[in-house]
C-alpha positions as YAML, in Angstrom:
chain: A
units: angstrom
residues:
- id: 1
  name: UNK
  ca: [110.36, 67.57, 71.14]
- id: 2
  name: UNK
  ca: [106.91, 69.04, 70.43]
- id: 3
  name: UNK
  ca: [104.42, 70.66, 72.82]
- id: 4
  name: UNK
  ca: [100.82, 71.02, 71.41]
- id: 5
  name: UNK
  ca: [102.15, 70.92, 67.86]
- id: 6
  name: UNK
  ca: [104.93, 73.57, 68.59]
- id: 7
  name: UNK
  ca: [108.64, 72.90, 68.67]
- id: 8
  name: UNK
  ca: [110.16, 73.50, 72.18]
- id: 9
  name: UNK
  ca: [113.10, 75.50, 70.71]
- id: 10
  name: UNK
  ca: [110.77, 77.79, 68.82]
- id: 11
  name: UNK
  ca: [108.55, 78.23, 71.95]
- id: 12
  name: UNK
  ca: [111.50, 79.19, 74.14]
- id: 13
  name: UNK
  ca: [112.70, 81.50, 71.44]
- id: 14
  name: UNK
  ca: [109.27, 83.20, 71.33]
- id: 15
  name: UNK
  ca: [109.27, 83.62, 75.03]
- id: 16
  name: UNK
  ca: [112.78, 85.15, 75.16]
- id: 17
  name: UNK
  ca: [112.05, 87.61, 72.29]
- id: 18
  name: UNK
  ca: [108.40, 88.37, 72.77]
- id: 19
  name: UNK
  ca: [107.42, 92.03, 72.97]
- id: 20
  name: UNK
  ca: [106.81, 91.70, 76.68]
- id: 21
  name: UNK
  ca: [110.31, 90.24, 77.29]
- id: 22
  name: UNK
  ca: [112.01, 92.89, 75.17]
- id: 23
  name: UNK
  ca: [110.15, 95.60, 77.02]
- id: 24
  name: UNK
  ca: [111.34, 94.09, 80.36]
- id: 25
  name: UNK
  ca: [114.94, 93.99, 79.11]
- id: 26
  name: UNK
  ca: [114.90, 97.67, 78.05]
- id: 27
  name: UNK
  ca: [113.14, 98.89, 81.22]
- id: 28
  name: UNK
  ca: [115.95, 97.27, 83.39]
- id: 29
  name: UNK
  ca: [118.62, 99.51, 81.82]
- id: 30
  name: UNK
  ca: [119.50, 102.46, 84.07]
- id: 31
  name: UNK
  ca: [119.65, 105.70, 82.12]
- id: 32
  name: UNK
  ca: [123.17, 107.09, 81.65]
- id: 33
  name: UNK
  ca: [123.32, 110.23, 83.80]
- id: 34
  name: UNK
  ca: [127.05, 110.92, 84.09]
- id: 35
  name: UNK
  ca: [127.98, 109.12, 87.30]
- id: 36
  name: UNK
  ca: [126.84, 105.57, 86.49]
- id: 37
  name: UNK
  ca: [128.77, 104.83, 83.25]
- id: 38
  name: UNK
  ca: [130.34, 101.58, 84.42]
- id: 39
  name: UNK
  ca: [126.99, 100.17, 85.56]
- id: 40
  name: UNK
  ca: [125.30, 101.42, 82.43]
- id: 41
  name: UNK
  ca: [127.96, 99.82, 80.20]
- id: 42
  name: UNK
  ca: [127.60, 96.50, 82.08]
- id: 43
  name: UNK
  ca: [123.82, 96.52, 81.64]
- id: 44
  name: UNK
  ca: [124.04, 97.31, 77.96]
- id: 45
  name: UNK
  ca: [126.53, 94.42, 77.39]
- id: 46
  name: UNK
  ca: [124.19, 92.04, 79.25]
- id: 47
  name: UNK
  ca: [121.04, 93.03, 77.52]
- id: 48
  name: UNK
  ca: [122.63, 92.98, 74.03]
- id: 49
  name: UNK
  ca: [124.26, 89.61, 74.78]
- id: 50
  name: UNK
  ca: [120.97, 88.01, 76.08]
- id: 51
  name: UNK
  ca: [119.08, 89.32, 72.98]
- id: 52
  name: UNK
  ca: [121.97, 88.05, 70.67]
- id: 53
  name: UNK
  ca: [122.56, 91.59, 69.36]
- id: 54
  name: UNK
  ca: [126.08, 92.17, 70.48]
- id: 55
  name: UNK
  ca: [127.55, 91.03, 67.18]
- id: 56
  name: UNK
  ca: [128.26, 94.46, 66.03]
- id: 57
  name: UNK
  ca: [130.17, 95.32, 69.27]
- id: 58
  name: UNK
  ca: [132.41, 92.18, 68.90]
- id: 59
  name: UNK
  ca: [133.11, 92.21, 65.21]
- id: 60
  name: UNK
  ca: [134.24, 95.05, 63.01]
- id: 61
  name: UNK
  ca: [132.06, 96.23, 60.18]
- id: 62
  name: UNK
  ca: [132.24, 94.07, 57.14]
- id: 63
  name: UNK
  ca: [132.92, 95.29, 53.66]
- id: 64
  name: UNK
  ca: [130.09, 96.75, 51.71]
- id: 65
  name: UNK
  ca: [128.09, 94.36, 49.58]
- id: 66
  name: UNK
  ca: [128.73, 94.22, 45.88]
- id: 67
  name: UNK
  ca: [127.21, 92.31, 43.06]
- id: 68
  name: UNK
  ca: [129.95, 89.72, 43.36]
- id: 69
  name: UNK
  ca: [129.37, 89.21, 47.12]
- id: 70
  name: UNK
  ca: [128.69, 85.48, 48.07]
- id: 71
  name: UNK
  ca: [125.75, 84.25, 50.03]
- id: 72
  name: UNK
  ca: [127.87, 83.89, 53.20]
- id: 73
  name: UNK
  ca: [129.00, 87.56, 52.91]
- id: 74
  name: UNK
  ca: [125.51, 88.73, 52.42]
- id: 75
  name: UNK
  ca: [124.32, 86.85, 55.49]
- id: 76
  name: UNK
  ca: [127.20, 88.12, 57.64]
- id: 77
  name: UNK
  ca: [126.59, 91.69, 56.53]
- id: 78
  name: UNK
  ca: [122.82, 91.40, 57.30]
- id: 79
  name: UNK
  ca: [123.61, 90.04, 60.73]
- id: 80
  name: UNK
  ca: [125.98, 92.86, 61.50]
- id: 81
  name: UNK
  ca: [123.64, 95.49, 60.06]
- id: 82
  name: UNK
  ca: [120.77, 94.32, 62.20]
- id: 83
  name: UNK
  ca: [122.95, 94.09, 65.38]
- id: 84
  name: UNK
  ca: [124.49, 97.50, 64.70]
- id: 85
  name: UNK
  ca: [121.15, 99.24, 63.95]
- id: 86
  name: UNK
  ca: [119.32, 97.89, 67.10]
- id: 87
  name: UNK
  ca: [122.38, 98.44, 69.36]
- id: 88
  name: UNK
  ca: [122.50, 102.06, 68.39]
- id: 89
  name: UNK
  ca: [118.80, 102.51, 69.17]
- id: 90
  name: UNK
  ca: [119.12, 100.84, 72.58]
- id: 91
  name: UNK
  ca: [122.27, 102.82, 73.56]
- id: 92
  name: UNK
  ca: [120.87, 106.21, 72.39]
- id: 93
  name: UNK
  ca: [117.51, 105.53, 73.97]
- id: 94
  name: UNK
  ca: [119.10, 104.85, 77.39]
- id: 95
  name: UNK
  ca: [121.18, 108.14, 77.46]
- id: 96
  name: UNK
  ca: [119.64, 111.33, 78.87]
- id: 97
  name: UNK
  ca: [119.20, 114.17, 76.30]
- id: 98
  name: UNK
  ca: [121.65, 116.51, 77.92]
- id: 99
  name: UNK
  ca: [124.47, 113.88, 77.59]
- id: 100
  name: UNK
  ca: [123.47, 112.57, 74.27]
- id: 101
  name: UNK
  ca: [124.06, 116.02, 72.58]
- id: 102
  name: UNK
  ca: [127.59, 116.12, 73.90]
- id: 103
  name: UNK
  ca: [128.61, 112.76, 72.39]
- id: 104
  name: UNK
  ca: [129.86, 112.65, 68.83]
- id: 105
  name: UNK
  ca: [127.32, 110.88, 66.67]
- id: 106
  name: UNK
  ca: [128.24, 107.80, 64.68]
- id: 107
  name: UNK
  ca: [126.50, 105.11, 62.48]
- id: 108
  name: UNK
  ca: [128.78, 102.39, 63.95]
- id: 109
  name: UNK
  ca: [127.68, 101.02, 67.36]
- id: 110
  name: UNK
  ca: [131.20, 99.99, 68.35]
- id: 111
  name: UNK
  ca: [132.61, 103.41, 67.47]
- id: 112
  name: UNK
  ca: [129.69, 105.15, 69.20]
- id: 113
  name: UNK
  ca: [130.30, 103.25, 72.45]
- id: 114
  name: UNK
  ca: [134.05, 104.27, 72.27]
- id: 115
  name: UNK
  ca: [132.98, 107.91, 71.98]
- id: 116
  name: UNK
  ca: [130.97, 107.45, 75.16]
- id: 117
  name: UNK
  ca: [133.88, 105.95, 76.95]
- id: 118
  name: UNK
  ca: [136.07, 109.00, 76.02]
- id: 119
  name: UNK
  ca: [133.48, 111.33, 77.46]
- id: 120
  name: UNK
  ca: [133.46, 109.47, 80.82]
- id: 121
  name: UNK
  ca: [137.15, 108.81, 81.10]
- id: 122
  name: UNK
  ca: [137.42, 111.58, 83.81]
- id: 123
  name: UNK
  ca: [134.48, 110.08, 85.66]
- id: 124
  name: UNK
  ca: [136.18, 106.69, 85.59]
- id: 125
  name: UNK
  ca: [139.26, 108.15, 87.23]
- id: 126
  name: UNK
  ca: [137.17, 109.87, 89.96]
- id: 127
  name: UNK
  ca: [135.30, 106.58, 90.46]
- id: 128
  name: UNK
  ca: [138.67, 104.75, 90.77]
- id: 129
  name: UNK
  ca: [139.79, 107.19, 93.43]
- id: 130
  name: UNK
  ca: [136.54, 106.69, 95.28]
- id: 131
  name: UNK
  ca: [136.99, 102.85, 95.27]
- id: 132
  name: UNK
  ca: [140.64, 103.16, 96.40]
- id: 133
  name: UNK
  ca: [139.63, 105.41, 99.31]
- id: 134
  name: UNK
  ca: [136.96, 103.04, 100.42]
- id: 135
  name: UNK
  ca: [139.29, 100.06, 100.32]
- id: 136
  name: UNK
  ca: [141.90, 101.75, 102.30]
- id: 137
  name: UNK
  ca: [139.51, 103.06, 105.01]
- id: 138
  name: UNK
  ca: [137.19, 100.12, 105.17]
- id: 139
  name: UNK
  ca: [137.39, 98.01, 108.34]
- id: 140
  name: UNK
  ca: [135.41, 95.01, 109.37]
- id: 141
  name: UNK
  ca: [133.02, 96.16, 112.10]
- id: 142
  name: UNK
  ca: [131.18, 92.88, 112.78]
- id: 143
  name: UNK
  ca: [127.77, 94.15, 111.82]
- id: 144
  name: UNK
  ca: [127.78, 91.78, 108.84]
- id: 145
  name: UNK
  ca: [129.53, 88.53, 108.42]
- id: 146
  name: UNK
  ca: [133.27, 88.42, 107.59]
- id: 147
  name: UNK
  ca: [132.31, 86.60, 104.30]
- id: 148
  name: UNK
  ca: [130.27, 89.62, 103.13]
- id: 149
  name: UNK
  ca: [133.18, 91.90, 104.12]
- id: 150
  name: UNK
  ca: [135.73, 89.87, 102.02]
- id: 151
  name: UNK
  ca: [133.29, 89.62, 99.08]
- id: 152
  name: UNK
  ca: [132.73, 93.37, 99.24]
- id: 153
  name: UNK
  ca: [136.48, 93.99, 99.10]
- id: 154
  name: UNK
  ca: [136.74, 91.65, 96.17]
- id: 155
  name: UNK
  ca: [133.95, 93.44, 94.36]
- id: 156
  name: UNK
  ca: [135.78, 96.75, 94.63]
- id: 157
  name: UNK
  ca: [138.99, 95.12, 93.42]
- id: 158
  name: UNK
  ca: [137.04, 93.75, 90.38]
- id: 159
  name: UNK
  ca: [135.69, 97.24, 89.61]
- id: 160
  name: UNK
  ca: [139.26, 98.58, 89.72]
- id: 161
  name: UNK
  ca: [140.28, 95.88, 87.35]
- id: 162
  name: UNK
  ca: [137.74, 97.08, 84.91]
- id: 163
  name: UNK
  ca: [139.33, 100.48, 85.20]
- id: 164
  name: UNK
  ca: [142.78, 99.16, 84.20]
- id: 165
  name: UNK
  ca: [143.95, 99.13, 87.84]
- id: 166
  name: UNK
  ca: [144.30, 95.37, 88.53]
- id: 167
  name: UNK
  ca: [145.22, 94.30, 92.04]
- id: 168
  name: UNK
  ca: [146.92, 90.88, 92.44]
- id: 169
  name: UNK
  ca: [145.24, 88.19, 94.54]
- id: 170
  name: UNK
  ca: [148.22, 87.99, 96.95]
- id: 171
  name: UNK
  ca: [148.16, 91.70, 97.55]
- id: 172
  name: UNK
  ca: [144.43, 91.62, 98.06]
- id: 173
  name: UNK
  ca: [144.67, 88.75, 100.59]
- id: 174
  name: UNK
  ca: [147.20, 90.79, 102.65]
- id: 175
  name: UNK
  ca: [145.10, 94.01, 102.26]
- id: 176
  name: UNK
  ca: [141.99, 92.19, 103.56]
- id: 177
  name: UNK
  ca: [143.90, 90.86, 106.57]
- id: 178
  name: UNK
  ca: [144.85, 94.33, 107.64]
- id: 179
  name: UNK
  ca: [141.15, 95.29, 107.59]
- id: 180
  name: UNK
  ca: [140.24, 92.69, 110.29]
- id: 181
  name: UNK
  ca: [139.84, 93.83, 113.89]
- id: 182
  name: UNK
  ca: [141.98, 93.01, 116.89]
- id: 183
  name: UNK
  ca: [139.96, 89.85, 117.64]
- id: 184
  name: UNK
  ca: [141.59, 88.28, 114.59]
- id: 185
  name: UNK
  ca: [145.02, 89.08, 115.89]
- id: 186
  name: UNK
  ca: [146.21, 85.55, 116.63]
- id: 187
  name: UNK
  ca: [144.69, 84.50, 113.35]
- id: 188
  name: UNK
  ca: [146.74, 87.05, 111.36]
- id: 189
  name: UNK
  ca: [149.89, 86.08, 113.28]
- id: 190
  name: UNK
  ca: [149.36, 82.42, 112.35]
- id: 191
  name: UNK
  ca: [148.99, 83.39, 108.75]
- id: 192
  name: UNK
  ca: [152.20, 85.48, 108.69]
- id: 193
  name: UNK
  ca: [154.30, 82.59, 110.15]
- id: 194
  name: UNK
  ca: [153.17, 80.26, 107.43]
- id: 195
  name: UNK
  ca: [155.26, 79.91, 104.22]
- id: 196
  name: UNK
  ca: [152.16, 79.05, 102.07]
- id: 197
  name: UNK
  ca: [150.11, 81.86, 100.56]
- id: 198
  name: UNK
  ca: [146.35, 81.47, 100.74]
- id: 199
  name: UNK
  ca: [144.03, 81.96, 97.81]
- id: 200
  name: UNK
  ca: [140.88, 84.00, 98.23]
- id: 201
  name: UNK
  ca: [138.68, 80.98, 98.69]
- id: 202
  name: UNK
  ca: [140.98, 79.66, 101.46]
- id: 203
  name: UNK
  ca: [140.99, 83.08, 103.17]
- id: 204
  name: UNK
  ca: [137.17, 83.23, 103.21]
- id: 205
  name: UNK
  ca: [136.92, 79.72, 104.60]
- id: 206
  name: UNK
  ca: [139.45, 80.37, 107.33]
- id: 207
  name: UNK
  ca: [137.94, 83.73, 108.34]
- id: 208
  name: UNK
  ca: [134.45, 82.26, 108.54]
- id: 209
  name: UNK
  ca: [135.70, 79.37, 110.77]
- id: 210
  name: UNK
  ca: [137.49, 81.92, 113.04]
- id: 211
  name: UNK
  ca: [134.44, 84.03, 113.24]
- id: 212
  name: UNK
  ca: [132.28, 81.04, 114.26]
- id: 213
  name: UNK
  ca: [134.79, 80.22, 116.99]
- id: 214
  name: UNK
  ca: [134.64, 83.84, 118.32]
- id: 215
  name: UNK
  ca: [130.86, 83.77, 118.38]
- id: 216
  name: UNK
  ca: [130.81, 80.43, 120.29]
- id: 217
  name: UNK
  ca: [133.18, 81.78, 122.99]
- id: 218
  name: UNK
  ca: [131.04, 84.83, 123.67]
- id: 219
  name: UNK
  ca: [127.80, 84.43, 125.76]
- id: 220
  name: UNK
  ca: [124.49, 85.51, 124.23]
- id: 221
  name: UNK
  ca: [122.95, 88.67, 125.79]
- id: 222
  name: UNK
  ca: [119.56, 90.25, 125.72]
- id: 223
  name: UNK
  ca: [118.16, 93.57, 127.10]
- id: 224
  name: UNK
  ca: [114.42, 93.86, 127.43]
- id: 225
  name: UNK
  ca: [112.36, 96.83, 128.62]
- id: 226
  name: UNK
  ca: [108.54, 96.76, 128.71]
- id: 227
  name: UNK
  ca: [106.02, 99.31, 129.87]
- id: 228
  name: UNK
  ca: [103.17, 98.12, 132.11]
- id: 229
  name: UNK
  ca: [99.71, 99.65, 132.12]
- id: 230
  name: UNK
  ca: [99.58, 102.97, 133.84]
- id: 231
  name: UNK
  ca: [96.98, 103.76, 136.53]
- id: 232
  name: UNK
  ca: [94.33, 106.35, 135.75]
- id: 233
  name: UNK
  ca: [94.89, 106.13, 131.99]
- id: 234
  name: UNK
  ca: [93.41, 109.05, 130.14]
- id: 235
  name: UNK
  ca: [93.24, 111.32, 133.17]
- id: 236
  name: UNK
  ca: [95.58, 114.04, 134.00]
- id: 237
  name: UNK
  ca: [96.52, 114.92, 137.52]
- id: 238
  name: UNK
  ca: [97.85, 118.33, 137.99]
- id: 239
  name: UNK
  ca: [96.89, 121.82, 138.75]
- id: 240
  name: UNK
  ca: [93.15, 122.60, 138.27]
- id: 241
  name: UNK
  ca: [91.95, 118.98, 138.01]
- id: 242
  name: UNK
  ca: [89.15, 117.91, 140.49]
- id: 243
  name: UNK
  ca: [88.18, 114.29, 141.27]
- id: 244
  name: UNK
  ca: [85.44, 113.93, 143.85]
- id: 245
  name: UNK
  ca: [84.58, 115.87, 146.95]
- id: 246
  name: UNK
  ca: [87.90, 114.88, 148.56]
- id: 247
  name: UNK
  ca: [89.96, 116.05, 145.68]
- id: 248
  name: UNK
  ca: [87.96, 119.20, 145.49]
- id: 249
  name: UNK
  ca: [88.70, 120.18, 149.02]
- id: 250
  name: UNK
  ca: [92.36, 119.39, 148.63]
- id: 251
  name: UNK
  ca: [92.63, 121.38, 145.39]
- id: 252
  name: UNK
  ca: [90.98, 124.39, 146.98]
- id: 253
  name: UNK
  ca: [93.37, 124.30, 149.89]
- id: 254
  name: UNK
  ca: [96.34, 124.01, 147.44]
- id: 255
  name: UNK
  ca: [95.11, 127.07, 145.53]
- id: 256
  name: UNK
  ca: [94.84, 129.06, 148.64]
- id: 257
  name: UNK
  ca: [98.30, 128.08, 149.80]
- id: 258
  name: UNK
  ca: [99.84, 128.70, 146.32]
- id: 259
  name: UNK
  ca: [98.19, 132.09, 146.06]
- id: 260
  name: UNK
  ca: [100.07, 133.18, 149.17]
- id: 261
  name: UNK
  ca: [103.48, 132.09, 147.81]
- id: 262
  name: UNK
  ca: [102.79, 133.32, 144.28]
- id: 263
  name: UNK
  ca: [104.66, 136.54, 144.81]
- id: 264
  name: UNK
  ca: [107.46, 135.19, 146.86]
- id: 265
  name: UNK
  ca: [110.90, 134.75, 145.62]
- id: 266
  name: UNK
  ca: [112.67, 131.42, 145.16]
- id: 267
  name: UNK
  ca: [112.90, 128.62, 142.72]
- id: 268
  name: UNK
  ca: [109.95, 128.11, 140.31]
- id: 269
  name: UNK
  ca: [108.07, 124.87, 140.37]
- id: 270
  name: UNK
  ca: [107.77, 123.45, 136.81]
- id: 271
  name: UNK
  ca: [104.57, 121.64, 137.86]
- id: 272
  name: UNK
  ca: [102.38, 124.35, 139.19]
- id: 273
  name: UNK
  ca: [104.45, 127.24, 137.72]
- id: 274
  name: UNK
  ca: [104.57, 128.93, 141.21]
- id: 275
  name: UNK
  ca: [107.60, 130.22, 142.95]
- id: 276
  name: UNK
  ca: [108.80, 129.36, 146.43]
- id: 277
  name: UNK
  ca: [109.30, 125.59, 146.02]
- id: 278
  name: UNK
  ca: [110.64, 123.01, 143.61]
- id: 279
  name: UNK
  ca: [108.73, 120.37, 141.75]
- id: 280
  name: UNK
  ca: [110.28, 117.38, 143.57]
- id: 281
  name: UNK
  ca: [109.14, 118.97, 146.88]
- id: 282
  name: UNK
  ca: [105.52, 119.60, 145.73]
- id: 283
  name: UNK
  ca: [103.17, 117.02, 147.27]
- id: 284
  name: UNK
  ca: [100.80, 117.13, 144.37]
- id: 285
  name: UNK
  ca: [103.61, 116.22, 142.00]
- id: 286
  name: UNK
  ca: [104.38, 113.17, 144.12]
- id: 287
  name: UNK
  ca: [100.74, 112.19, 144.05]
- id: 288
  name: UNK
  ca: [100.64, 112.60, 140.33]
- id: 289
  name: UNK
  ca: [103.73, 110.28, 140.03]
- id: 290
  name: UNK
  ca: [102.05, 107.59, 142.16]
- id: 291
  name: UNK
  ca: [98.85, 107.76, 140.27]
- id: 292
  name: UNK
  ca: [100.65, 107.76, 136.87]
- id: 293
  name: UNK
  ca: [101.95, 104.26, 137.55]
- id: 294
  name: UNK
  ca: [105.36, 102.62, 137.45]
- id: 295
  name: UNK
  ca: [107.37, 100.99, 134.70]
- id: 296
  name: UNK
  ca: [107.57, 97.20, 134.67]
- id: 297
  name: UNK
  ca: [111.21, 96.53, 133.80]
- id: 298
  name: UNK
  ca: [112.74, 93.23, 132.78]
- id: 299
  name: UNK
  ca: [116.48, 93.30, 132.48]
- id: 300
  name: UNK
  ca: [118.37, 89.96, 132.00]
- id: 301
  name: UNK
  ca: [121.86, 88.90, 131.10]
- id: 302
  name: UNK
  ca: [121.28, 85.65, 129.35]
- id: 303
  name: UNK
  ca: [124.38, 83.35, 129.22]
- id: 304
  name: UNK
  ca: [124.46, 80.14, 127.18]
- id: 305
  name: UNK
  ca: [120.66, 80.09, 126.62]
- id: 306
  name: UNK
  ca: [119.91, 80.02, 130.29]
- id: 307
  name: UNK
  ca: [116.31, 81.46, 130.92]
- id: 308
  name: UNK
  ca: [115.71, 84.21, 133.46]
- id: 309
  name: UNK
  ca: [112.12, 84.84, 134.98]
- id: 310
  name: UNK
  ca: [110.34, 87.92, 133.65]
- id: 311
  name: UNK
  ca: [110.21, 91.12, 135.64]
- id: 312
  name: UNK
  ca: [113.35, 90.10, 137.67]
- id: 313
  name: UNK
  ca: [116.97, 91.10, 137.82]
- id: 314
  name: UNK
  ca: [119.35, 88.30, 137.08]
- id: 315
  name: UNK
  ca: [123.20, 88.47, 136.87]
- id: 316
  name: UNK
  ca: [125.61, 85.96, 135.46]
- id: 317
  name: UNK
  ca: [127.58, 84.28, 138.22]
- id: 318
  name: UNK
  ca: [130.82, 85.30, 136.52]
- id: 319
  name: UNK
  ca: [129.91, 88.97, 136.16]
- id: 320
  name: UNK
  ca: [132.04, 91.53, 137.99]
- id: 321
  name: UNK
  ca: [129.78, 94.46, 137.41]
- id: 322
  name: UNK
  ca: [125.97, 94.76, 137.11]
- id: 323
  name: UNK
  ca: [124.88, 94.59, 133.47]
- id: 324
  name: UNK
  ca: [122.50, 97.50, 133.97]
- id: 325
  name: UNK
  ca: [125.17, 100.05, 135.09]
- id: 326
  name: UNK
  ca: [126.92, 100.07, 131.81]
- id: 327
  name: UNK
  ca: [126.00, 102.29, 128.75]
- id: 328
  name: UNK
  ca: [128.01, 100.09, 126.40]
- id: 329
  name: UNK
  ca: [125.95, 99.43, 123.26]
- id: 330
  name: UNK
  ca: [123.76, 102.57, 123.43]
- id: 331
  name: UNK
  ca: [123.44, 104.39, 120.20]
- id: 332
  name: UNK
  ca: [121.93, 107.48, 121.84]
- id: 333
  name: UNK
  ca: [121.65, 108.44, 125.46]
- id: 334
  name: UNK
  ca: [119.52, 110.97, 127.15]
- id: 335
  name: UNK
  ca: [120.33, 111.89, 130.75]
- id: 336
  name: UNK
  ca: [117.48, 112.31, 133.08]
- id: 337
  name: UNK
  ca: [117.05, 114.29, 136.33]
- id: 338
  name: UNK
  ca: [117.18, 112.03, 139.31]
- id: 339
  name: UNK
  ca: [113.55, 112.80, 140.24]
- id: 340
  name: UNK
  ca: [112.15, 112.20, 136.81]
- id: 341
  name: UNK
  ca: [112.11, 108.41, 136.67]
- id: 342
  name: UNK
  ca: [112.43, 105.55, 139.10]
- id: 343
  name: UNK
  ca: [112.54, 101.76, 138.66]
- id: 344
  name: UNK
  ca: [110.85, 99.51, 141.16]
- id: 345
  name: UNK
  ca: [112.95, 96.37, 141.59]
- id: 346
  name: UNK
  ca: [111.95, 92.90, 142.89]
- id: 347
  name: UNK
  ca: [112.52, 93.68, 146.56]
- id: 348
  name: UNK
  ca: [110.21, 96.68, 146.48]
- id: 349
  name: UNK
  ca: [112.95, 99.29, 146.56]
- id: 350
  name: UNK
  ca: [113.28, 102.05, 144.01]
- id: 351
  name: UNK
  ca: [116.37, 102.83, 142.09]
- id: 352
  name: UNK
  ca: [117.08, 105.84, 139.94]
- id: 353
  name: UNK
  ca: [117.28, 105.69, 136.14]
- id: 354
  name: UNK
  ca: [120.57, 107.06, 134.92]
- id: 355
  name: UNK
  ca: [119.70, 107.42, 131.28]
- id: 356
  name: UNK
  ca: [117.38, 106.48, 128.56]
- id: 357
  name: UNK
  ca: [118.43, 105.70, 125.04]
- id: 358
  name: UNK
  ca: [118.45, 103.32, 122.06]
- id: 359
  name: UNK
  ca: [120.29, 100.08, 122.75]
- id: 360
  name: UNK
  ca: [121.67, 98.29, 119.66]
- id: 361
  name: UNK
  ca: [121.80, 94.42, 119.66]
- id: 362
  name: UNK
  ca: [123.94, 92.68, 117.09]
- id: 363
  name: UNK
  ca: [122.11, 89.45, 116.37]
- id: 364
  name: UNK
  ca: [123.87, 86.26, 115.16]
- id: 365
  name: UNK
  ca: [122.24, 86.56, 111.84]
- id: 366
  name: UNK
  ca: [124.08, 89.90, 111.20]
- id: 367
  name: UNK
  ca: [120.98, 92.14, 111.69]
- id: 368
  name: UNK
  ca: [120.96, 94.93, 114.24]
- id: 369
  name: UNK
  ca: [118.00, 95.19, 116.70]
- id: 370
  name: UNK
  ca: [117.53, 98.71, 118.07]
- id: 371
  name: UNK
  ca: [115.59, 98.76, 121.37]
- id: 372
  name: UNK
  ca: [114.13, 102.36, 121.74]
- id: 373
  name: UNK
  ca: [113.63, 103.97, 125.22]
- id: 374
  name: UNK
  ca: [115.82, 101.37, 127.02]
- id: 375
  name: UNK
  ca: [116.75, 102.49, 130.51]
- id: 376
  name: UNK
  ca: [120.10, 102.22, 132.23]
- id: 377
  name: UNK
  ca: [120.05, 102.08, 136.01]
- id: 378
  name: UNK
  ca: [122.57, 101.38, 138.83]
- id: 379
  name: UNK
  ca: [121.28, 98.97, 141.46]
- id: 380
  name: UNK
  ca: [123.55, 97.50, 144.19]
...
């Protein structure tokens, strides 16, 4: 097939081996720094294979050419020599200077790669120890899907196989089963009672089905907290602020009263900094709270996609406790003084906020939604 007078095979060959493509191949190789030998070796093998330059790594060096060498021998030697020369340049160019000086030099790419492996044999053992520790301690938390959890365990087992520490499929299946949480208890008992052994593909399929059933049995929940517009935005109400004639007279009276108690002993007010009274008892602090505005709170417990009106409290009919009096799911909690924050509910009454924190919602897609400054309050 020809395109504009050019053979398609030659055109594709040009695209794959153009200077821009080769530059892209080489820039994708991560420099060998001492802790990434396995990844570096994998990238080198892929790049040399894509560029059809791994011949020197797969075949031993041919005999030197002589006057009696045949045409086939000359072609094979030229192919090996080109592959060996470019492979050495790519490998040496992707190694940091400090490490390159510690590796014995060689004109043979296959032998040079073996020297690098000898230098990083200790690092490979340390990496294997790290992988084994991760596999033993790793438990399925539910933040991601169970499929991703199993594939991650398989990836670590594959890395151990590359380090001459192969794990059989049967053992890996049992090992993954032990990493599943208590919700999969009946599922694990059912597997142990069967005579047949599952393959890895069967384990993934069964675990995904079990996870979907567990999700369908649990109601969806949502916690929302919104802040309404505050009254008197941009104005501060406190000591020394005057608003109008009426405010001026009140402020003057307050200053006179506070000056009389300034030297008295007793608790210190954190609002006016005077002694003799507490902040919660100071009438100006109460006026400041009223002028500051209230939070508009919407808390709903949504079961089976039933909608609840905004700015209302709605509890599932099967709930035994109020959803808002539980701190379960909070990543961080900050306790508040009982006079610091109030919530105005639908019947006009106020209830005290127990704590403010960040609530983590685990979505069905596997992502975590962190709601910052979410309030937790008890309301009977």
